[in-house]
N, C-alpha and C positions, 0 to 999 in steps of 0.2 A: 580648366576651372570649372566648367558647367558639368563635366563628368564626374567631378568630386562631390557636388552637391547634389547630384540627382538621387542618390538613394534617401537623402534627408526629404526631399520633395515627394518621394514615393511614399515614404512613411507619413508625411503629412497628410497626403491625399488618403491614406489608409486610415488615419485616424478621423478625418472630416465624415468617412463613410460610416464608420463606427458609431460616431456621435449621432449621425443621422438615423441609425436603427435604434438607438437607445431612446432618443426624445419621443414623446407621445403627442407632438403638437405638428400638425399638417405644415405650417409654415416654417418652423423651424427645421424639420425634416427636408424639405425641398431646399433652404437655403444650405444646410450643411451638405446636402448631395451636390447641389451646384459647385460650392468650393472645392469639394472633393474631385468633381469632373474637371474644373479647371487646373487643378493641382496635378491630375492625371494626365491632362493634355499637355502641360508644361513637362512632365517627366518623359512622356512619349516622344516628345519632339527632341529631347536632349540625346534620349537613347536610340532614337530613330526605332520605335517601336509603332509602326503603323497600324497594326490591329488594336493596340490600345487607343491609340489617338482616334481612330474611327468610331470605336464602341462608346468612349467618353464625349466625343464631340455630339454623337445622337443623343446620349443620355443628358447632356448640357442643354439641347434644344428642348427637350422634353421637360427638364426642370423649369427652363425659363418659360415656356407655355403654361404650366400649372402655376408657376408663381405670379404670373400675369392674370390668371384667371382668378386665383385666390385675392389678390389686390383688387380686382374690379367687380368682385362678388358683393351684391347688393343684401345686407342683413336686416332683418327687423329687430329693432331694439325699442324696450320699453321699459318703464319703470313703476313697479308696484310698491305702495306701501303695506305694512303689515302690523298687527298689534303685538305680537310676540308669541302666544301660545297656541298658534295654529299648526295642525298637525303636520302638514307639507313642511313648514319652516323647521320643525324641530326633528323631522325626519332627515332633512337636509343636513343639519348640524350633527346629528348623529352619524350620518353616512361618511361625511368628511371629518369625523372627530379627530384621527390621528394628523391629518395634513393641517386643519386649523390649530392644533396645538403647537406644531412647528414655528407658525407664524403669530398666533396671539395665545401663548401658554397659559395666561391668566383668565381667559375667557370661559364661562358657563352660560348654559342655555338660560339660566334665570336671569341674566343680565338682559335678556330682551324684552322683558318687562318694563312698560312706562318708559321707553327710550323711542328715539326717531330710528325706525327700522323700514328698510326697504330692500327689494330685490331687483335686479336687472336681468330681464328677459332678452334672451339672444335667440331669435327664430324660436322663441316661446319655451325655451330651455332655460333654466336658472343659471344664469352666468356670473352672478357675484349676490352676495350678502354683506350689507351693510347695517351697522349698529352704532348709533352715537349717542353720548350723553348731552342735552342741551344745556348751556349754564345762561344764567341771566344776562352776561356780558355780551352774549352772541357766540360765544366759544362753543364748537361740537368736539368734545372728547371722544374720539374713536375708540370703540371697544371690538369692533370686529369689521373688517374690510377685506372679505375672502372671496377669491376667485378660484374656480377649480383649473387645474392645470392646462387642459386643453383649450381654454378661453384666455390665457395670459400673453395677449399679442398688443396690450396697450389700448385696444378698441373700446373695452370697457371703462377704462379710466377716463378716456376722453370723452364717453358718453356721459357719465356722471359729472365730471368738473367743467366741461364746456357744454354739451348739449342740453343739461340738466341744471345749468347754473342758475336759471330763474326759480327753478324747484327750491334748491337751496337757500336763496335769498329770501322765498317765500315763508321759510321756516325759520326765519329770523337769524341764520347762520351768518357771521361775520368772519369766521376763521374756523378752519378744520384742523383740531389739535391731536398731535399723538404724543400720549404722556409716557407710553411704555415703547422701548425701542422695537420694533418689528424685526421679524427674520431678513438677513442681509439682503435676499433677492426682493423681498418686498421694499426696502429701503432704496434701492436701485429706481425700482418702478414710482415710487413716490418722488423721488427727485426730477424724474422725467416728467411727471405731472406738475411740477412748480412748487412742491414743498421746499421749504429752507429750514435751516436750524432754527430752533426757537431760542429767544433771548431772555425768557422769563424762567423761574426756576420750575423744572418739573415738565416743560415745554419742550420736547425733544425735536419733533417736526410739525412745521406749521405753513399753512397754506391761506392767505387772504382771500376772501371771497367778496369781491367788490360788487356793491349793488348797482 
């Protein structure tokens, strides 16, 4: 039985390693590599391939080491507001224009004017740009909440919605509302961050900001 499923485990291991090469995020690279190593170790034990076992066992230990290092690494986070017409902000939007269009196809740079705008700095690099229109009832309608690929590990979201909770409240925000369906990957992120399906017309995803 095990001999029959061994090739499939080998294919699965190869798939994990291919995915590790494709992703451009250190954390995802290490996790895909780790699962590839585990799969190859199982494969090697089934077919009695000792060199494959030894190689992947060593690589597994290396990946565990770096994963522990990544998760224990202390990073500097900060939040800075901006008006909307700053050169750096406009350059950021222009640089990531194609990626932003995938997630927020209706966003245009002029929407930054007279809105609640801020960037999240991660080790002094811009890791997120947020733009929302504030309503009188305390709703903040999101126009842009964009994080470059390398920082999409949920740390930025936790920083905004947990550590900067008091900042959001200070701006009079009671709810953060998405009126436009974001890209699927962003929907998954929002659900992890506590957003739920809205019950009012046009409110697709909503998160209550408790005072």
